[in-house]
C-alpha positions in Angstrom: -15.1 19.1 -21.9 -12.0 21.2 -22.4 -14.1 24.4 -22.3 -15.4 23.5 -18.9 -11.9 22.7 -17.6 -11.1 26.4 -17.3 -14.3 27.6 -15.7 -12.6 28.1 -12.4 -9.8 30.2 -13.8 -11.2 33.6 -14.8 -7.9 34.7 -16.3 -8.5 32.1 -19.1 -12.1 33.1 -19.8 -12.7 34.6 -23.2 -14.6 37.8 -22.7 -14.3 39.5 -26.1 -13.2 38.7 -29.6 -9.7 39.5 -30.9 -10.1 42.6 -33.1 -8.5 40.8 -36.1 -10.3 37.5 -35.7 -12.1 37.6 -39.0 -8.8 38.2 -40.8 -6.9 35.7 -38.8 -9.1 32.8 -39.9 -7.8 33.3 -43.5 -4.2 32.7 -42.4 -4.5 28.9 -42.0 -6.2 28.6 -45.5 -3.3 30.5 -47.0 -0.8 28.4 -45.0 -2.1 25.3 -46.7 -0.5 26.6 -49.9 2.6 28.5 -48.7 4.8 28.4 -45.7 5.3 32.2 -45.5 1.6 32.9 -45.3 2.2 36.3 -43.6 3.5 37.7 -46.9 -0.1 37.8 -48.1 -0.8 40.5 -45.4 0.0 44.1 -44.9 0.1 46.0 -41.6 0.2 49.6 -40.4 0.5 51.4 -37.1 -2.8 53.3 -37.6 -4.8 55.1 -40.3 -2.2 57.9 -40.5 0.5 55.5 -41.6 1.2 53.7 -44.9 0.5 50.0 -45.3 3.7 47.9 -45.1 4.4 44.2 -45.8 3.8 42.0 -42.8 7.2 40.6 -41.7 6.2 38.0 -39.0 3.6 35.5 -38.2 1.7 37.3 -35.5 -1.3 39.7 -35.3 -1.2 42.4 -32.6 -4.3 44.1 -31.4 -2.7 47.6 -31.6 -2.0 47.5 -35.3 -4.2 47.4 -38.4 -4.0 44.5 -40.9 -5.4 43.6 -44.3 -4.9 41.0 -47.0 -2.7 42.5 -49.7 -4.8 43.8 -52.5 -5.0 41.6 -55.6 -3.3 43.2 -58.5 -3.5 43.0 -62.3 -1.1 44.2 -65.0 -2.3 46.4 -67.8 0.5 46.9 -70.3 3.5 47.7 -68.1 1.5 49.0 -65.1 0.5 47.0 -62.1 -2.8 48.2 -60.5 -5.2 46.9 -57.8 -7.6 44.4 -59.3 -11.2 45.4 -59.8 -13.9 43.8 -57.7 -15.1 40.4 -58.7 -18.1 39.9 -56.3 -21.3 41.9 -55.8 -20.9 44.7 -53.2 -23.0 45.4 -50.1 -26.3 47.3 -50.7 -25.7 51.1 -50.9 -21.8 50.6 -50.9 -20.0 53.4 -52.8 -17.7 52.3 -55.6 -15.8 54.0 -58.4 -15.4 53.4 -62.1 -12.7 54.5 -64.6 -13.8 57.4 -66.9 -12.2 58.8 -70.0 -13.7 62.3 -70.0 -10.9 64.1 -68.1 -12.1 63.3 -64.6 -10.7 59.7 -64.9 -13.3 58.4 -62.4 -16.8 58.7 -61.2 -18.6 57.2 -58.2 -21.8 55.1 -57.9 -23.9 53.6 -55.2 -24.4 49.8 -55.4 -28.1 48.7 -55.6 -27.6 45.5 -57.6 -29.1 47.1 -60.7 -28.5 45.8 -64.2 -26.0 48.6 -64.7 -24.1 47.6 -61.5 -24.0 44.0 -62.8 -22.8 45.2 -66.2 -19.9 47.1 -64.6 -19.1 44.2 -62.3 -19.1 41.7 -65.2 -16.8 44.0 -67.2 -14.3 44.4 -64.3 -14.9 48.2 -64.0 -15.7 48.4 -60.2 -13.1 49.7 -57.8 -13.5 50.5 -54.1 -11.3 53.6 -54.1 -11.1 56.6 -56.3 -7.4 56.2 -56.6 -7.7 52.6 -57.9 -10.3 53.8 -60.6 -8.0 56.6 -61.7 -5.0 54.2 -61.9 -7.1 51.8 -64.0 -8.2 54.7 -66.3 -4.6 55.9 -66.7 -3.3 52.4 -67.4 -6.0 51.8 -70.1 -5.3 55.2 -71.7 -1.5 54.3 -71.7 -2.2 50.9 -73.2 -4.4 52.4 -76.0 -2.1 55.2 -76.7 0.9 52.8 -77.1 2.9 53.8 -74.0 
């Protein structure tokens, strides 16, 4: 009924989706548990800029947004958490290595090896996160 109420007012017709619609639907779920839900998000002006904590409760089309990465602590280092869910077919991921390179990349194909790495919390979506994990594990094992 309400949808039809605006049919004669083209200025109120929805012609396209908000660019952050998928991310915006997570905000009410977070708000069920905390008043300052926006603190779970980061924003940036564009890809050339660093991510910053979101400081208000609005999403603007011209900015980029993301949920803040989950983090874990290894010894005294905080790093981005490894992936916990299977990836998309053919998605590239990185694992910590201890041979000097500190990381290597793989392509997800849901193999037994992919599942092994996932189960053991060794899958990261960026090279930098895999390197940080390797460095944190090395520091922990060497007593730093």
